[in-house]
C-alpha positions in Angstrom: 0.0 0.0 0.0 1.5 3.3 -1.0 -0.4 5.4 1.6 0.2 6.8 5.1 -2.3 4.4 6.5 -5.8 3.1 6.9 -8.5 4.6 9.1 -11.6 2.7 10.1 -14.6 4.6 11.5 -17.1 2.1 13.0 -20.5 2.1 14.5 -21.2 -0.8 16.8 -24.9 -1.4 17.6 -26.7 -3.8 19.9 -23.7 -3.9 22.3 -24.0 -5.3 25.8 -24.8 -2.1 27.8 -23.2 -3.5 31.0 -19.8 -3.4 29.2 -20.1 0.1 27.9 -19.5 2.1 31.2 -16.5 0.2 32.5 -13.3 2.0 31.7 -11.0 -0.8 32.9 -12.8 -3.4 30.8 -12.9 -1.1 27.7 -9.2 -0.4 28.1 -8.4 -4.1 28.2 -10.6 -4.7 25.1 -9.1 -1.9 23.1 -5.5 -2.8 24.0 -6.2 -6.4 23.0 -7.7 -5.2 19.8 -4.7 -3.1 19.0 -2.4 -6.1 19.6 -4.6 -8.4 17.5 -4.4 -5.9 14.6 -0.6 -5.7 14.8 -0.4 -2.4 16.7 2.2 -1.3 19.3 0.5 0.1 22.5 2.2 3.1 23.9 -0.3 4.2 26.5 -4.0 4.9 27.1 -6.5 7.2 28.8 -10.1 6.3 29.7 -12.9 8.1 31.5 -16.3 7.1 32.9 -19.2 9.5 32.6 -21.8 9.9 35.3 -24.3 8.2 35.4 -23.3 6.0 32.4 -21.0 5.8 29.4 -17.3 6.0 28.8 -14.7 7.3 26.4 -11.1 6.2 25.9 -8.1 6.2 23.6 -5.2 3.9 23.2 -2.2 5.6 21.7 -0.2 3.4 19.3 3.1 3.7 17.7 1.1 3.3 14.5 -1.6 5.9 15.6 -4.6 5.2 17.8 -7.8 3.2 18.8 -10.6 5.1 20.4 -14.1 4.5 21.7 -17.1 6.6 22.9 -20.1 4.8 24.3 -23.8 5.3 24.8 -25.0 2.4 27.0 -28.6 3.6 26.9 -28.6 3.2 23.1 -26.4 0.0 23.2 -24.1 1.9 20.9 -20.3 2.5 20.6 -18.5 4.7 18.2 -15.0 3.2 17.4 -12.1 4.8 15.5 -9.0 2.9 14.5 -6.1 4.5 12.6 -3.1 2.4 11.6 -0.1 4.0 9.8 2.0 1.9 7.5 1.1 -1.4 6.0 1.7 -3.7 9.0 -1.4 -2.9 11.1 -4.9 -4.1 10.1 -7.5 -1.8 11.6 -10.5 -4.0 10.5 -9.1 -6.7 12.8 -9.2 -4.3 15.7 -12.8 -3.4 15.0 -13.8 -7.1 14.7 -12.2 -7.8 18.1 -13.9 -4.9 19.8 -17.3 -5.8 18.3 -17.0 -9.4 19.4 -15.9 -8.4 23.0 -18.8 -5.9 23.3 -21.2 -8.5 21.9 -22.4 -6.1 19.2 -25.2 -7.3 17.0 -24.3 -5.1 14.0 -21.3 -3.2 12.8 -21.2 -0.5 10.2 -17.8 0.9 9.1 -16.1 3.1 6.7 -12.5 2.5 5.7 -10.5 5.5 4.5 -7.1 5.3 2.9 -5.1 8.2 4.4 -2.3 10.1 2.7 -2.6 8.6 -0.8 0.5 9.5 -2.8 0.2 11.4 -6.2 1.7 8.3 -7.9 -1.2 6.2 -6.7 -4.4 8.0 -7.5 -6.8 5.8 -5.4 -9.8 7.6 -3.9 -9.4 8.2 -0.2 -13.0 7.1 0.6 -13.0 3.6 -0.7 -15.9 1.6 0.6 -18.4 1.0 3.4 -19.0 -2.5 4.8 -21.9 -3.8 6.8 -21.4 -6.9 8.9 -23.9 -8.7 11.1 -22.0 -10.2 14.0 -23.0 -13.8 14.8 -24.8 -14.2 11.6 -23.5 -16.3 8.6 -23.8 -13.6 6.0 -21.7 -10.5 5.2 -23.0 -7.7 3.0 -20.6 -5.2 1.4 -22.0 -1.9 0.1 -19.9 -0.1 -2.5 -20.0 3.7 -2.4 -19.2 6.1 -5.2 -15.7 7.6 -5.3 -15.7 11.4 -5.0 -15.6 13.1 -8.3 -12.3 14.6 -9.4 -12.1 18.4 -9.6 
């Protein structure tokens, strides 16, 4: 890949709400996800909101993994950015979704810092996955028009 990295922005729905307000558990899940994706954990910071919800970020040598939760909606917003070609952000998202028992995942993968020699659209595709179900549906999106 001739780009700075890959950035996955994910929406996790149907999560177990009891897991979405526990900073220590979320930190463990996100750090494990980073390692599973080939990332190098440098540190992390997590915060619990009152009365429910949490946010956190794991700083990686390759960039970051972050989460913001809404237990009342059974929802988590996840962001994984991996610089270079070694890290696989989608693997981190899958790990987090499985650990939070998400029923559905929707994500967008963005190729960041595409070089002029490789004119690939930065916004490449969106995928929809139903966790725990045997099917996977991919939805292609239009590339932005050149100016």
